[in-house]
N, CA, C and O of each residue as an XYZ file, in Angstrom:
440
protein
N     170.244     80.905    108.727
C     169.232     81.887    108.401
C     169.489     82.393    106.980
O     170.611     82.766    106.637
N     168.469     82.401    106.185
C     168.568     82.904    104.819
C     168.179     84.381    104.800
O     167.076     84.749    105.206
N     169.092     85.213    104.328
C     168.861     86.651    104.308
C     168.298     87.104    102.975
O     168.604     86.524    101.933
N     167.478     88.137    103.010
C     166.962     88.744    101.789
C     168.093     89.412    101.016
O     168.098     89.417     99.785
N     169.050     89.973    101.748
C     170.248     90.553    101.150
C     171.216     89.396    100.908
O     171.914     88.966    101.825
N     171.256     88.899     99.686
C     171.951     87.658     99.392
C     173.463     87.717     99.597
O     174.076     86.695     99.904
N     174.073     88.880     99.436
C     175.525     88.996     99.587
C     175.938     89.368    101.016
O     177.111     89.643    101.270
N     174.992     89.376    101.934
C     175.259     89.848    103.285
C     175.319     88.675    104.260
O     174.495     87.762    104.216
N     176.304     88.727    105.130
C     176.368     87.783    106.246
C     176.226     88.587    107.530
O     176.454     89.796    107.558
N     175.852     87.898    108.571
C     175.732     88.537    109.878
C     177.076     89.143    110.296
O     177.121     90.245    110.844
N     178.145     88.433    110.042
C     179.479     88.904    110.414
C     179.863     90.158    109.630
O     180.421     91.103    110.189
N     179.562     90.157    108.350
C     179.867     91.324    107.515
C     179.080     92.542    108.001
O     179.622     93.643    108.089
N     177.792     92.335    108.319
C     176.965     93.439    108.800
C     177.509     93.977    110.126
O     177.565     95.189    110.330
N     177.900     93.097    111.004
C     178.389     93.519    112.313
C     179.745     94.211    112.235
O     180.143     94.896    113.177
N     180.450     94.043    111.137
C     181.739     94.730    110.978
C     181.551     96.204    110.594
O     182.498     96.988    110.657
N     180.345     96.570    110.201
C     180.061     97.953    109.801
C     179.811     98.821    111.033
O     179.372     98.331    112.073
N     180.092    100.100    110.901
C     179.818    101.020    112.008
C     178.309    101.172    112.201
O     177.523    100.922    111.288
N     177.930    101.580    113.393
C     176.514    101.819    113.691
C     175.919    102.831    112.711
O     174.808    102.637    112.218
N     176.648    103.903    112.429
C     176.129    104.923    111.514
C     175.900    104.345    110.118
O     174.898    104.651    109.472
N     176.816    103.522    109.662
C     176.686    102.912    108.338
C     175.510    101.934    108.318
O     174.765    101.880    107.340
N     175.343    101.164    109.390
C     174.191    100.265    109.487
C     172.890    101.054    109.390
O     171.995    100.697    108.624
N     172.794    102.121    110.167
C     171.565    102.915    110.180
C     171.324    103.616    108.843
O     170.177    103.735    108.412
N     172.368    104.074    108.192
C     172.222    104.712    106.878
C     171.673    103.706    105.861
O     170.853    104.063    105.015
N     172.121    102.462    105.942
C     171.622    101.433    105.030
C     170.171    101.071    105.325
O     169.387    100.844    104.403
N     169.814    101.016    106.594
C     168.411    100.800    106.956
C     167.578    101.950    106.395
O     166.513    101.734    105.817
N     168.072    103.160    106.571
C     167.371    104.339    106.070
C     167.189    104.308    104.563
O     166.164    104.764    104.056
N     168.170    103.776    103.836
C     168.050    103.674    102.376
C     166.893    102.745    102.008
O     166.119    103.038    101.096
N     166.781    101.628    102.718
C     165.674    100.703    102.437
C     164.324    101.323    102.805
O     163.343    101.154    102.081
N     164.275    102.031    103.917
C     163.019    102.674    104.310
C     162.686    103.797    103.324
O     161.517    104.025    103.013
N     163.700    104.488    102.838
C     163.478    105.498    101.805
C     162.880    104.880    100.550
O     161.974    105.455     99.947
N     163.377    103.720    100.154
C     162.812    103.010     98.995
C     161.373    102.587     99.281
O     160.512    102.656     98.405
N     161.124    102.153    100.502
C     159.762    101.777    100.897
C     158.821    102.956    100.687
O     157.733    102.802    100.132
N     159.244    104.121    101.130
C     158.429    105.329    100.993
C     158.249    105.705     99.530
O     157.141    106.025     99.099
N     159.327    105.669     98.772
C     159.278    106.044     97.353
C     158.316    105.149     96.580
O     157.541    105.633     95.754
N     158.365    103.850     96.846
C     157.546    102.900     96.100
C     156.129    102.767     96.635
O     155.275    102.172     95.978
N     155.870    103.309     97.808
C     154.575    103.115     98.473
C     153.383    103.471     97.578
O     152.373    102.768     97.592
N     153.489    104.535     96.814
C     152.370    104.983     95.968
C     152.486    104.500     94.526
O     151.554    104.660     93.738
N     153.639    103.906     94.179
C     153.874    103.500     92.791
C     153.729    101.994     92.577
O     153.129    101.546     91.600
N     154.288    101.229     93.504
C     154.332     99.776     93.333
C     154.390     99.138     94.722
O     155.451     99.067     95.342
N     153.252     98.682     95.190
C     153.149     98.155     96.555
C     154.048     96.932     96.762
O     154.589     96.744     97.852
N     154.210     96.109     95.738
C     155.065     94.935     95.862
C     156.523     95.339     96.093
O     157.197     94.759     96.945
N     157.007     96.315     95.352
C     158.381     96.799     95.545
C     158.518     97.486     96.892
O     159.545     97.350     97.557
N     157.495     98.221     97.299
C     157.515     98.888     98.602
C     157.611     97.857     99.724
O     158.419     98.005    100.641
N     156.799     96.831     99.651
C     156.819     95.781    100.677
C     158.157     95.057    100.719
O     158.655     94.725    101.794
N     158.739     94.812     99.545
C     160.045     94.138     99.495
C     161.116     95.007    100.149
O     161.959     94.496    100.887
N     161.092     96.304     99.888
C     162.050     97.226    100.516
C     161.851     97.262    102.025
O     162.818     97.275    102.787
N     160.601     97.280    102.446
C     160.304     97.289    103.884
C     160.854     96.033    104.548
O     161.472     96.114    105.610
N     160.637     94.877    103.937
C     161.144     93.625    104.513
C     162.667     93.640    104.610
O     163.230     93.173    105.601
N     163.337     94.172    103.588
C     164.801     94.264    103.633
C     165.236     95.232    104.733
O     166.216     94.974    105.432
N     164.516     96.343    104.892
C     164.843     97.301    105.949
C     164.699     96.702    107.331
O     165.547     96.913    108.197
N     163.633     95.958    107.538
C     163.417     95.299    108.833
C     164.478     94.226    109.065
O     164.947     94.048    110.189
N     164.851     93.521    108.018
C     165.926     92.528    108.139
C     167.214     93.192    108.628
O     167.867     92.689    109.542
N     167.575     94.318    108.018
C     168.785     95.030    108.437
C     168.653     95.576    109.855
O     169.613     95.555    110.626
N     167.475     96.059    110.194
C     167.249     96.559    111.553
C     167.385     95.419    112.564
O     167.991     95.598    113.621
N     166.835     94.267    112.251
C     166.969     93.112    113.153
C     168.430     92.709    113.327
O     168.854     92.380    114.434
N     169.200     92.732    112.243
C     170.635     92.429    112.351
C     171.348     93.473    113.213
O     172.274     93.142    113.954
N     170.925     94.708    113.116
C     171.512     95.788    113.917
C     171.160     95.607    115.386
O     171.995     95.835    116.261
N     169.931     95.199    115.656
C     169.505     94.930    117.031
C     170.314     93.774    117.623
O     170.669     93.805    118.801
N     170.605     92.761    116.813
C     171.372     91.593    117.278
C     172.854     91.897    117.478
O     173.543     91.151    118.174
N     173.346     92.956    116.895
C     174.770     93.301    116.950
C     175.135     93.735    118.373
O     174.596     94.717    118.884
N     176.039     93.008    118.997
C     176.387     93.254    120.402
C     176.938     94.654    120.653
O     176.766     95.196    121.745
N     177.602     95.252    119.653
C     178.156     96.589    119.879
C     177.057     97.643    120.040
O     177.312     98.741    120.534
N     175.844     97.307    119.623
C     174.734     98.257    119.696
C     173.848     98.041    120.919
O     172.827     98.713    121.071
N     174.224     97.126    121.774
C     173.385     96.802    122.936
C     173.361     97.920    123.979
O     172.314     98.203    124.560
N     174.489     98.545    124.212
C     174.561     99.553    125.269
C     174.248    100.924    124.682
O     174.955    101.414    123.801
N     173.195    101.523    125.175
C     172.834    102.881    124.789
C     172.030    103.006    123.508
O     171.565    104.096    123.177
N     171.857    101.907    122.781
C     171.147    102.001    121.498
C     169.990    101.013    121.385
O     169.089    101.208    120.569
N     170.005     99.976    122.180
C     169.051     98.885    122.029
C     167.602     99.362    122.139
O     166.761     98.981    121.325
N     167.311    100.181    123.127
C     165.931    100.640    123.321
C     165.451    101.437    122.104
O     164.344    101.215    121.613
N     166.280    102.359    121.622
C     165.883    103.154    120.462
C     165.670    102.279    119.232
O     164.725    102.491    118.473
N     166.540    101.301    119.035
C     166.395    100.402    117.893
C     165.097     99.606    117.967
O     164.414     99.430    116.958
N     164.761     99.133    119.146
C     163.526     98.364    119.318
C     162.286     99.243    119.132
O     161.304     98.815    118.525
N     162.336    100.459    119.650
C     161.224    101.397    119.442
C     161.101    101.743    117.961
O     159.994    101.793    117.425
N     162.226    101.980    117.301
C     162.216    102.263    115.869
C     161.541    101.128    115.106
O     160.724    101.375    114.219
N     161.877     99.895    115.444
C     161.259     98.748    114.763
C     159.757     98.749    114.964
O     158.996     98.558    114.015
N     159.333     98.964    116.194
C     157.903     98.987    116.501
C     157.182    100.081    115.710
O     156.106     99.847    115.160
N     157.776    101.267    115.657
C     157.152    102.395    114.962
C     157.113    102.145    113.453
O     156.112    102.447    112.805
N     158.186    101.599    112.893
C     158.203    101.300    111.458
C     157.146    100.260    111.098
O     156.410    100.434    110.127
N     157.069     99.192    111.867
C     156.073     98.149    111.594
C     154.670     98.735    111.718
O     153.809     98.461    110.882
N     154.438     99.520    112.731
C     153.126    100.145    112.909
C     152.782    101.054    111.731
O     151.657    101.034    111.233
N     153.744    101.840    111.293
C     153.496    102.809    110.222
C     153.229    102.134    108.879
O     152.305    102.512    108.159
N     154.035    101.146    108.552
C     153.928    100.553    107.217
C     152.971     99.361    107.132
O     152.553     98.989    106.036
N     152.618     98.760    108.269
C     151.729     97.595    108.204
C     150.562     97.669    109.181
O     149.690     96.801    109.177
N     150.546     98.687    110.005
C     149.537     98.726    111.061
C     148.572     99.881    110.954
O     148.112    100.246    109.873
N     148.288    100.431    112.085
C     147.257    101.454    112.191
C     147.810    102.870    112.239
O     147.043    103.829    112.326
N     149.119    103.013    112.186
C     149.770    104.322    112.270
C     149.385    105.054    113.566
O     149.035    106.234    113.547
N     149.456    104.341    114.671
C     149.033    104.891    115.960
C     149.994    105.938    116.515
O     149.616    106.709    117.398
N     151.229    105.981    116.015
C     152.217    106.899    116.578
C     152.244    108.259    115.888
O     152.912    109.174    116.370
N     151.547    108.409    114.793
C     151.447    109.704    114.131
C     152.679    110.143    113.356
O     152.891    111.341    113.168
N     153.489    109.207    112.905
C     154.674    109.559    112.123
C     154.288    109.751    110.660
O     153.215    109.336    110.222
N     155.185    110.386    109.920
C     154.962    110.624    108.492
C     156.193    110.173    107.705
O     157.241    109.880    108.279
N     156.043    110.126    106.386
C     157.183    109.809    105.531
C     158.322    110.780    105.816
O     159.478    110.369    105.918
N     158.006    112.051    105.942
C     159.013    113.085    106.201
C     159.744    112.819    107.516
O     160.960    112.987    107.598
N     159.013    112.411    108.529
C     159.644    112.110    109.821
C     160.715    111.034    109.672
O     161.798    111.153    110.246
N     160.423    109.993    108.913
C     161.397    108.919    108.725
C     162.572    109.388    107.877
O     163.721    109.067    108.179
N     162.300    110.135    106.833
C     163.389    110.680    106.018
C     164.292    111.582    106.856
O     165.517    111.504    106.755
N     163.695    112.432    107.675
C     164.474    113.322    108.542
C     165.295    112.540    109.561
O     166.451    112.875    109.815
N     164.710    111.509    110.139
C     165.392    110.692    111.145
C     166.641    110.035    110.554
O     167.717    110.088    111.149
N     166.495    109.428    109.400
C     167.611    108.692    108.811
C     168.635    109.600    108.152
O     169.773    109.179    107.945
N     168.273    110.823    107.818
C     169.201    111.747    107.176
C     170.459    111.941    108.022
O     171.572    111.941    107.496
N     170.280    112.104    109.315
C     171.420    112.313    110.210
C     172.403    111.154    110.189
O     173.612    111.364    110.290
N     171.899    109.939    110.059
C     172.778    108.780    109.990
C     173.546    108.733    108.676
O     174.707    108.324    108.642
N     172.892    109.155    107.594
C     173.602    109.235    106.315
C     174.744    110.208    106.414
O     175.858    109.918    105.977
N     174.477    111.353    106.981
C     175.509    112.396    107.135
C     176.659    111.875    108.010
O     177.831    112.029    107.667
N     176.307    111.263    109.131
C     177.334    110.745    110.060
C     178.166    109.647    109.392
O     179.380    109.591    109.592
N     177.537    108.782    108.610
C     178.276    107.712    107.934
C     179.276    108.300    106.929
O     180.409    107.830    106.825
N     178.855    109.308    106.208
C     179.748    109.957    105.235
C     180.902    110.656    105.938
O     182.049    110.554    105.503
N     180.607    111.360    107.013
C     181.628    112.127    107.719
C     182.603    111.236    108.485
O     183.720    111.660    108.781
N     182.199    110.015    108.808
C     183.074    109.131    109.591
C     184.036    108.327    108.715
O     184.853    107.570    109.239
N     183.953    108.476    107.419
C     184.865    107.729    106.521
C     186.245    108.300    106.555
O     187.136    107.801    105.868
C-alpha cells in the first residue's frame, strides 16, 4: 500500500499511542478546515491525509477494544462533513474542540 505520508509505515504508526495518533489526525483535519476557504486543493489533500491516518488507526489492533465504534463513526461524520451533505450538523468548531482533547492528552502523556 502506498501511503500519502511518504515517511510513514503501518508499523511506525501502530507504535504510536492512541492519543498521539488522534492528535495527528486532528492536525490534518485542522489543516483541512484552515484551507477550506483559501485553497480547496490543499484542503482536499489535508483531508485525504487525515482519512489515511484515521484508517491506519482503525486498523491498529490496540484500538479495537473500546475505540473501534467511535473511530468508525468519526470517519463517517468527517466524510459526510467534508464531502457530503453535512447531515450530522457538525461544524468546524466541533471538530477543533473534539481533537483538542487528544492534543492535550498526547502532550501530557510524554
